[in-house]
LOROLO-296052 format. One record per residue (C-alpha): x, y, z; residue number from 1. Coordinates in steps of 0.001 Angstrom, whole numbers. Layout:
N
+---------+---------+---------+------+
|       X |       Y |       Z | vodo |
+---------+---------+---------+------+
|       X |       Y |       Z |  NUM |
...
+---------+---------+---------+------+
// end
This chain:
126
+---------+---------+---------+------+
|       X |       Y |       Z | vodo |
+---------+---------+---------+------+
|   89703 |  104151 |  102362 |    1 |
|   91076 |  106932 |  100197 |    2 |
|   92818 |  109766 |  102017 |    3 |
|   91854 |  112335 |   99390 |    4 |
|   88184 |  111391 |   99507 |    5 |
|   87759 |  110604 |  103211 |    6 |
|   90324 |  112567 |  105214 |    7 |
|   91019 |  115692 |  103159 |    8 |
|   87469 |  117156 |  103116 |    9 |
|   87121 |  116750 |  106892 |   10 |
|   90576 |  118205 |  107497 |   11 |
|   89923 |  121112 |  105121 |   12 |
|   86620 |  121888 |  106926 |   13 |
|   88348 |  121882 |  110322 |   14 |
|   91017 |  124262 |  109028 |   15 |
|   88368 |  126584 |  107539 |   16 |
|   86455 |  126545 |  110840 |   17 |
|   89640 |  127401 |  112746 |   18 |
|   90491 |  130211 |  110308 |   19 |
|   87000 |  131654 |  110679 |   20 |
|   87566 |  131869 |  114426 |   21 |
|   90772 |  133860 |  113971 |   22 |
|   90528 |  137611 |  114468 |   23 |
|   90166 |  139669 |  111317 |   24 |
|   93282 |  141593 |  110162 |   25 |
|   91693 |  144921 |  111079 |   26 |
|   91529 |  143783 |  114714 |   27 |
|   95297 |  143192 |  114822 |   28 |
|   97937 |  145805 |  115488 |   29 |
|   98927 |  145897 |  111847 |   30 |
|  102189 |  144111 |  112465 |   31 |
|  102837 |  141040 |  110395 |   32 |
|  104367 |  138025 |  112099 |   33 |
|  104204 |  134237 |  112050 |   34 |
|  102588 |  132289 |  114836 |   35 |
|  105987 |  130763 |  115636 |   36 |
|  107347 |  134292 |  116300 |   37 |
|  104793 |  135084 |  119007 |   38 |
|  106954 |  133955 |  121887 |   39 |
|  110619 |  133991 |  120993 |   40 |
|  111606 |  133972 |  124670 |   41 |
|  110336 |  131600 |  127315 |   42 |
|  108780 |  134573 |  129122 |   43 |
|  107454 |  137286 |  126821 |   44 |
|  108311 |  140818 |  127818 |   45 |
|  104669 |  141791 |  127405 |   46 |
|  101681 |  139645 |  128174 |   47 |
|  100022 |  138231 |  125069 |   48 |
|   96810 |  139841 |  123989 |   49 |
|   93575 |  137913 |  124294 |   50 |
|   93440 |  137347 |  120518 |   51 |
|   97047 |  136069 |  120510 |   52 |
|   96255 |  133683 |  123353 |   53 |
|   93201 |  132369 |  121509 |   54 |
|   95206 |  132039 |  118304 |   55 |
|   97969 |  130094 |  120051 |   56 |
|   95398 |  127855 |  121725 |   57 |
|   93808 |  127106 |  118351 |   58 |
|   97212 |  126383 |  116819 |   59 |
|   98081 |  124030 |  119673 |   60 |
|   94684 |  122384 |  119388 |   61 |
|   95186 |  121896 |  115643 |   62 |
|   98674 |  120474 |  116155 |   63 |
|   97365 |  118077 |  118831 |   64 |
|   94593 |  117021 |  116485 |   65 |
|   97127 |  116409 |  113678 |   66 |
|   99289 |  114278 |  115989 |   67 |
|   96245 |  112281 |  117064 |   68 |
|   95070 |  111807 |  113462 |   69 |
|   98578 |  110804 |  112393 |   70 |
|   98786 |  108231 |  115192 |   71 |
|   95373 |  106826 |  114338 |   72 |
|   96315 |  106640 |  110660 |   73 |
|   99522 |  104773 |  111543 |   74 |
|   97592 |  102322 |  113707 |   75 |
|   95062 |  101777 |  110919 |   76 |
|   97847 |  101143 |  108402 |   77 |
|   99533 |   98683 |  110762 |   78 |
|   96258 |   96768 |  111229 |   79 |
|   95690 |   96790 |  107473 |   80 |
|   99236 |   95516 |  106832 |   81 |
|   98756 |   92730 |  109380 |   82 |
|   95522 |   91700 |  107658 |   83 |
|   97223 |   91746 |  104252 |   84 |
|  100090 |   89611 |  105562 |   85 |
|   97602 |   87152 |  107031 |   86 |
|   95702 |   86985 |  103729 |   87 |
|   98957 |   86533 |  101780 |   88 |
|   99978 |   83661 |  104051 |   89 |
|   96584 |   81996 |  103538 |   90 |
|   96826 |   82501 |   99771 |   91 |
|  100312 |   80973 |   99701 |   92 |
|   99160 |   77961 |  101681 |   93 |
|   96172 |   77502 |   99396 |   94 |
|   98436 |   77773 |   96333 |   95 |
|  100785 |   75134 |   97761 |   96 |
|   97853 |   72792 |   98326 |   97 |
|   96524 |   73371 |   94827 |   98 |
|   99998 |   72817 |   93334 |   99 |
|  100300 |   69556 |   95264 |  100 |
|   96936 |   68368 |   93942 |  101 |
|   97850 |   69353 |   90374 |  102 |
|  101208 |   67594 |   90680 |  103 |
|   99513 |   64384 |   91890 |  104 |
|   96967 |   64620 |   89093 |  105 |
|   99744 |   65151 |   86545 |  106 |
|  101670 |   62133 |   87863 |  107 |
|   98539 |   59954 |   87636 |  108 |
|   97914 |   61083 |   84059 |  109 |
|  101537 |   60407 |   83083 |  110 |
|  101374 |   56951 |   84677 |  111 |
|   98118 |   56249 |   82838 |  112 |
|   99617 |   57397 |   79527 |  113 |
|  102685 |   55294 |   80189 |  114 |
|  100514 |   52224 |   80828 |  115 |
|   98404 |   52890 |   77754 |  116 |
|  101560 |   53356 |   75704 |  117 |
|  102938 |   50024 |   76894 |  118 |
|   99639 |   48344 |   76145 |  119 |
|   99562 |   49872 |   72664 |  120 |
|  103144 |   48735 |   72004 |  121 |
|  102346 |   45187 |   73120 |  122 |
|   99308 |   45125 |   70829 |  123 |
|  101292 |   46521 |   67943 |  124 |
|  104151 |   44110 |   68457 |  125 |
|  101877 |   41064 |   68400 |  126 |
+---------+---------+---------+------+
// end
């Protein structure tokens, strides 16, 4: 799963959809401020306008969604890592078994060569 191919297009579409729901600049008071500046105090001196309330709700919704996605991504990565560790352990065990078989085969071949060498020396010495 590639983040750029799978996650980014969906995330980008959600952001575009949220932006489309935001009020147009002409509907605002003309003041420029960041969303984080909306409520500097715990209790605002003036009640928030309907558009500000909707905007804050969308921001909170987006942040909740990001937290959820981040948590799901972490869980997916942890599962993937566990699977990779399991596969690595199996591969190591298989390699050990194959090395053992090759070592036995090598020892048999060396013993056979040693016997043939002794037989050839006996024949030559006669």
